[in-house]
C-alpha positions as CSV (number, residue, x, y, z in Angstrom):
1,M,18.9,78.2,-32.3
2,E,19.6,76.8,-36.1
3,V,19.8,80.1,-38.6
4,L,17.4,78.3,-41.2
5,T,14.5,77.5,-38.3
6,D,14.8,81.3,-37.4
7,I,14.4,82.3,-41.1
8,L,11.8,79.7,-41.3
9,Q,9.5,81.0,-38.6
10,G,10.2,84.9,-39.5
11,L,8.4,84.4,-42.9
12,R,4.7,83.4,-41.3
13,T,3.7,82.0,-45.0
14,A,0.6,81.4,-45.9
15,G,-0.3,79.9,-49.3
16,S,-2.3,77.6,-51.3
17,V,-2.9,76.4,-54.4
18,Y,-5.4,77.9,-56.6
19,F,-5.3,76.1,-60.5
20,C,-5.0,72.4,-61.1
21,D,-6.5,71.4,-64.2
22,F,-5.4,70.7,-68.2
23,L,-5.2,73.5,-70.4
24,D,-5.3,72.9,-74.3
25,P,-3.1,74.8,-76.3
26,P,-2.9,77.5,-77.4
27,W,-3.3,79.2,-74.0
28,N,-0.8,81.7,-72.3
29,L,-0.8,82.7,-68.2
30,D,0.9,86.0,-67.4
31,Y,2.3,86.8,-64.0
32,S,3.2,90.3,-64.4
33,G,3.0,92.2,-61.5
34,E,2.2,89.3,-59.0
35,P,3.6,90.5,-55.6
36,R,3.1,86.7,-54.6
37,A,5.7,84.3,-54.6
38,M,4.2,81.2,-57.1
39,F,4.7,77.9,-57.9
40,H,3.9,75.9,-60.6
41,L,4.4,71.9,-61.4
42,V,4.0,69.7,-64.7
43,R,1.6,67.2,-64.2
44,R,1.3,66.3,-67.6
45,G,2.5,67.4,-70.9
46,G,4.8,70.4,-70.9
47,C,5.3,74.1,-72.2
48,T,7.5,77.1,-72.1
49,I,8.2,79.7,-69.0
50,E,9.8,82.9,-69.6
51,V,11.3,84.5,-66.5
52,E,13.9,87.0,-66.2
53,G,15.0,87.2,-69.7
54,Q,15.5,83.6,-70.2
55,T,13.3,80.7,-71.5
56,H,12.6,77.4,-70.2
57,H,11.1,74.5,-71.4
58,L,8.9,72.8,-68.8
59,A,8.2,69.2,-69.6
60,P,6.4,66.6,-67.3
61,G,7.8,66.3,-63.5
62,D,9.0,69.6,-63.7
63,F,8.8,72.7,-61.0
64,V,9.1,76.1,-60.7
65,F,9.2,78.4,-58.2
66,M,9.4,82.6,-58.3
67,A,9.9,84.6,-55.5
68,P,7.7,87.6,-55.2
69,G,7.9,90.3,-57.6
70,V,9.5,88.3,-60.5
71,D,7.4,88.8,-63.6
72,H,6.9,85.1,-65.8
73,T,5.2,83.7,-68.4
74,M,3.6,80.5,-69.4
75,Y,2.6,79.3,-72.6
76,S,2.3,76.4,-75.2
77,N,1.2,78.1,-78.4
78,D,0.9,74.7,-80.6
79,P,-2.4,73.7,-81.1
80,A,-0.7,70.4,-82.3
81,E,1.0,69.6,-78.7
82,P,-0.3,67.7,-75.7
83,R,-2.7,69.4,-73.4
84,T,-0.9,70.5,-70.0
85,L,-1.9,69.5,-66.8
86,L,-0.6,71.9,-64.5
87,L,-0.6,72.6,-60.8
88,C,-0.4,76.6,-59.7
89,G,-0.3,77.9,-56.4
90,Y,1.3,81.2,-54.3
91,C,3.2,82.0,-51.1
92,S,2.7,85.2,-49.1
93,F,4.1,86.7,-46.5
94,D,3.6,88.8,-43.7
95,M,6.4,90.9,-43.7
96,D,7.6,94.0,-44.6
97,D,9.4,93.8,-48.6
98,D,12.7,95.1,-46.9
99,D,13.1,92.1,-44.5
100,V,16.5,90.5,-44.4
101,L,14.4,87.2,-44.5
102,I,13.0,87.8,-47.5
103,R,16.3,87.3,-49.1
104,A,16.7,83.4,-48.2
105,L,14.2,83.1,-50.8
106,P,15.4,82.1,-54.0
107,R,14.6,84.5,-57.2
108,F,14.1,81.6,-59.2
109,V,14.5,77.6,-59.4
110,L,14.0,75.4,-61.7
111,L,13.7,71.6,-60.5
112,T,13.6,69.2,-63.3
113,A,11.6,65.9,-62.6
114,D,15.2,63.8,-62.6
115,E,16.3,66.3,-59.7
116,L,13.4,66.5,-58.2
117,D,13.6,62.5,-57.9
118,A,16.7,63.2,-55.3
119,W,14.0,64.8,-53.1
120,P,11.6,62.0,-52.4
121,W,9.8,64.2,-50.1
122,L,9.5,67.2,-52.1
123,T,7.9,65.2,-54.8
124,R,5.6,63.3,-52.2
125,T,4.5,66.4,-50.6
126,L,4.0,67.8,-54.5
127,D,1.8,64.9,-54.9
128,H,-0.5,65.1,-52.1
129,L,-0.6,69.0,-52.7
130,S,-2.6,68.0,-56.3
131,A,-4.3,65.0,-55.2
132,E,-6.0,67.1,-52.0
133,Y,-6.6,70.0,-54.1
134,M,-8.5,68.3,-56.8
135,S,-10.3,65.8,-54.7
136,G,-12.5,68.9,-52.8
137,A,-13.1,66.2,-49.9
138,P,-13.5,67.9,-46.4
139,G,-10.6,70.1,-44.6
140,S,-9.1,69.6,-48.2
141,E,-8.6,73.6,-48.3
142,L,-6.6,73.7,-45.1
143,T,-4.4,70.9,-45.6
144,V,-3.5,72.5,-49.1
145,N,-2.3,75.7,-47.2
146,K,-0.5,73.7,-45.1
147,L,0.9,71.5,-47.3
148,T,2.0,74.8,-49.5
149,E,3.9,75.8,-46.3
150,V,5.5,72.9,-45.8
151,L,6.5,72.8,-50.0
152,L,8.3,76.3,-49.0
153,V,10.0,74.7,-46.2
154,Q,11.0,72.0,-48.3
155,L,12.1,74.3,-50.9
156,L,14.9,75.9,-49.6
157,R,16.0,73.0,-47.9
158,A,16.2,71.5,-51.8
159,D,18.1,74.9,-52.8
160,F,21.0,73.9,-50.3
161,G,23.8,72.7,-52.2
162,R,22.8,73.9,-55.8
163,S,25.5,75.5,-57.9
164,D,23.6,79.0,-58.2
165,Q,23.1,79.8,-54.7
166,A,23.4,83.5,-53.6
167,G,22.5,85.5,-50.5
168,I,21.4,83.6,-47.3
169,I,21.5,80.6,-48.6
170,A,25.4,80.8,-50.1
171,A,26.3,82.5,-46.7
172,L,24.7,79.5,-44.7
173,T,27.1,77.0,-46.8
174,D,30.5,79.1,-46.0
175,K,31.4,77.6,-42.6
176,R,33.0,80.9,-41.6
177,L,29.7,83.0,-42.1
178,H,27.8,80.1,-40.9
179,K,29.2,80.3,-37.8
180,A,29.0,84.0,-37.6
181,L,25.2,83.9,-38.4
182,T,24.5,81.2,-36.0
183,A,25.8,83.1,-33.2
184,I,23.7,86.8,-33.6
185,H,20.6,84.7,-34.2
186,V,21.1,82.8,-30.8
187,N,21.2,86.3,-29.9
188,P,20.8,89.3,-31.6
189,G,20.2,91.7,-29.1
190,G,23.9,91.0,-27.7
191,D,26.6,93.9,-27.8
192,W,28.1,92.6,-31.6
193,T,31.3,94.6,-33.1
194,L,32.6,93.6,-36.4
195,D,35.4,92.2,-34.1
196,S,33.6,90.1,-32.2
197,A,31.7,88.7,-35.4
198,A,35.0,88.5,-37.4
199,E,36.6,86.7,-34.5
200,L,33.7,83.8,-34.2
201,A,34.0,83.4,-37.9
202,N,37.9,82.8,-37.5
203,M,38.9,85.7,-40.2
204,S,40.3,89.3,-40.0
205,R,38.1,91.9,-39.2
206,S,38.3,93.9,-43.0
207,G,38.0,89.9,-44.8
208,F,34.5,88.9,-42.4
209,A,33.4,92.7,-43.5
210,K,34.4,91.9,-47.3
211,K,33.0,88.4,-47.5
212,F,29.9,89.2,-45.4
213,K,29.0,91.8,-47.6
214,D,30.0,89.9,-50.8
215,T,27.6,87.2,-50.3
216,L,24.4,88.6,-48.7
217,D,24.8,92.3,-50.5
218,M,24.3,94.0,-47.6
219,S,26.9,94.9,-44.4
220,F,27.0,92.9,-41.0
221,F,25.2,95.7,-39.3
222,D,22.7,96.0,-41.6
223,Y,22.4,92.7,-41.3
224,L,22.3,92.7,-37.4
225,T,19.8,95.4,-37.6
226,R,17.2,94.3,-39.8
227,L,17.1,90.7,-37.7
228,R,16.3,93.4,-34.5
229,M,14.3,94.9,-35.8
230,R,12.2,92.2,-37.0
231,N,12.6,91.0,-33.5
232,A,11.2,94.3,-32.6
233,R,7.9,94.3,-34.9
234,E,7.0,91.1,-32.9
235,L,7.3,92.2,-29.6
236,L,5.4,95.7,-31.2
237,T,2.5,93.8,-31.9
238,T,2.4,90.4,-29.5
239,S,3.4,92.2,-26.0
240,Q,2.0,95.2,-23.7
241,L,6.3,95.9,-23.1
242,R,7.3,99.6,-23.4
243,V,8.7,100.7,-26.5
244,G,12.5,101.7,-24.5
245,D,11.9,97.7,-22.8
246,I,11.6,96.4,-26.6
247,G,14.3,98.5,-28.0
248,E,16.7,97.3,-24.9
249,R,15.9,93.8,-25.4
250,V,16.7,94.0,-29.3
251,G,20.1,95.2,-28.5
252,Y,19.8,99.2,-27.9
253,Q,21.1,101.0,-25.1
254,S,18.9,104.1,-25.5
255,E,15.0,104.4,-26.3
256,L,16.1,107.1,-28.5
257,S,18.4,105.0,-30.6
258,F,16.4,102.4,-31.1
259,V,13.3,105.0,-32.0
260,K,16.2,106.5,-34.8
261,A,16.9,103.0,-35.9
262,F,12.9,102.0,-36.3
263,K,12.0,104.7,-38.0
264,K,15.0,104.8,-40.7
265,L,14.0,101.3,-41.7
266,H,10.4,101.7,-41.3
267,G,9.7,105.2,-41.9
268,Q,7.7,105.7,-38.8
269,T,8.2,105.7,-35.3
270,P,7.6,102.2,-32.9
271,R,4.6,103.6,-31.0
272,A,3.1,104.6,-34.3
273,Y,3.8,100.8,-35.9
274,R,2.3,100.0,-33.2
275,V,-1.0,101.6,-33.2
276,H,-1.6,101.1,-36.8
277,G,-0.3,97.8,-36.8
278,G,2.7,97.9,-39.0
279,E,0.7,100.1,-41.9
280,Q,2.2,103.2,-42.7
């Protein structure tokens, strides 16, 4: 299985556009404490965005994306400035906040209008998204929601090859790490060791361990555990398999070791997770 496909399937995203209108300066939009991923497209005019201590001026056609929990403020204070046509939307995810897959999302992406020209399908999606929202035609709400999900996939694609890569994005562009990641995503329940993963990457055991942790900000076994637990959560909520059978399927030799690992990561046993539908 291609790793990015597996990551995107695991995200189980839902999203929509909630605003697309003109704003007359002065105006200010504060997104502090927003738990969802947010995106904004400047259709006309311009504005300023402050995010994580940095300030950026946005011109017509510029697009920004913030991962869940990234505080930001957008504003235009000069009454002499032209009005701004702003498209705003969100993406939310049916997944645990500490899941490794959330790390696939860049914390902040700014794509200028010129950069977007290199991704015509992304530009067309944004144009279609804006037009559907503004039309209010029958079925437009469903179309907008689906286009928002497509937008996230395309955004992750566009983020590949950029110089400011980090986390899983950087790992997937490293040929050695990519080979190991592909193998464990194909078979996360396999009998993996650091030696077997390093051999796939054609690296020494210590070199692979350091490279993996430096790139992904977690150890190989932490990544593997979280990947296995993602699959376990899916089976707990969608199947009637016994807990011990689920543990064996995702890579644990005994039910006890599976229960211990699950509780350490989620704060509750697999049975409690199943009963409460994942709510703690």
